[in-house]
C-alpha angles and dihedrals in degrees: 000000000000112000110205092194136049117271107252119229119242104262134193101197126183105265114264115204104184112149128174146235124258091254094051092046091055092053095046093044089052090053088052091047089055088057092047092051092047090051092049090055093045093048089052089057093042090052087064097040093146118096093245094050087225126180091219093056091048090053092048089056091045090230113164105160121219115246116221095245091050090050092053090045089050093059095041087063092044092054093042096052091050095044093241100160106141143043089257095055090042090052092048089055093049092050096049101038137083105196119214125189110190096196105022098174109183091334106260092144094044094051090044088056090053089051092049093052090049089051089051086063103265120139123228086251088066098034090055088070091069114132111215142156113204110196129189138148090223109083091189089062092051091049088054090052090049090054093051093048090051089052091053090046091055095046093046099034093233140111126236089207095157096060115099122195108208123192108206150071113305089218087072095041120119124206112242124250100266139127091229124109115252115239108195116196143156153089103284124199114280099213134134116250119232111260110273095013095099141005086241124075094218132044094231089069091057089054092050091048092048089050090053092047091053095043120106115215119300098047122222115193132156118173142155106232139166114278088242089080087074098054117005118115087221088072100037094112090049090054091049091052090051094046091052090062119099090241147104112257116201123179124184116195134212132193123213101230138105085359132005138205096241122061097195123102135089102007097213094053119092099187107092095215092053089046096054136008099189117128109198145193133201107225118201126183115185135169115271139168091237131024113257134165122209130181139182128222118268093270120219124188141165124241089258091056095048096099093048093048096046093046092056138066115247121238110260123207125203107246097164092117097048109125107159088108137337099275130104101245124218104222113215088208143341094269095059090044088055093045093053092045091054095042101067094113097035125112119265129236087242089072088073095059121111121183104219113041144123089228102086131162126194120203124188115254092223130049140176118164099003142009108263121216120203134213093201120067095224128165092259096063137083105238120204126187125205132196095220142022089245092060091044092054091044092055093042092051091046097047095046092048128108089237092060092045090053090045089053090050089049100050103021133077095250094258117039122065107201126198089238090057088052096048094045094057107126114237103202115200095248091050092049090051090051090050091052090052092049097047094109090055094046090049091053090047090055094046089054095043095125087068087065100045121134128186127209130181110230120178090337094309124108113233120196124200140163121243111200096168094112094055106023121109117268094217091201088129115197090338092306 
């Protein structure tokens, strides 16, 4: 690996405790923000480093550049999950950590970290002591970081002499000889591995695994990753490895419609969903006395809500005791989290299914804002058969309910509605009793289904479905 900066000696300096006034903090934070914004612009260009600026070439490189507001949000969560709320706790972190960014890009996350430490009340004279290795395969990106560091050094009259810029592949990186704790962070490349080149389907998982291998106990990781890390069978072993750590795992989750975290995509498109289809999570692993797992809902927001969302900390729910499957669920709210935790031993909706029957129910295989039911038994639907009208109405009431929709948001990917998700829905006794009571209303709802019909053009073909969300039962019975 090519180190673009001199390797710093291991130093044991006398502790400096210089903090700063509010006015000074504002000026220094503004300087750091200029570097973050410059890095965002540079990363946008580097994401399209090919001459034709093509979307396909960007995807092949896995380059989703980090917007400045996402970088700041990233570190807000980092500080919050580690209870870093003062200059003292920030300085303790700084003195004990060796930061490593596996795919630094143009440095948006690194400079946002500098800004975050300044906002915690540390002066540049303290922040300059940061130990960090910034790794990237793109030498042009590292040269940009070096230029921005030199600009800050000149403005603040300091030297970041413990920051190394390393040109190379992170998978070959070795952690330096130091008694400091490695803090691995970043936005790794989201790119499919060539078949047979790795046990993981996507390169980001190699970066997470390598970070875990290099981590000294306790592990400190903080990464932007695809949402699939939370639920895909392809990464089940990686989730198991993380959950065996004596750590607190927190994962905040972000949908891709109507707005999305990343702004990169097809440069000529203005609609964010058309520009990028990546659903993401921010994975944070921090030391803890007992192992716990926390997760946010799959958050959705409009463009007008972006500033509010990214300037706040998401609500995290304790999902440590979730055992319906091996994923890390994304609870839509506390009620559904409690319901799933209490429903481990309950019967599943799949127990109502009967192969040959005239009572058949077709459910759309994709969803967004409601679960769509179909009249036609086409190839794009999940078709269920029932042995009696009672079971048919029980299933219809359950699948059209707010409880099921929240369950789908909690365990699904935010778009696909799979048959296994439907069949695994827990039918708690009190929910089933409520559905029996509501059968006359559910029967009436089905008979009047044409009142709830919606049509959508998909690939030139009109698809009709029934949206019962306005009249279907909630099934949150007595707060359960």
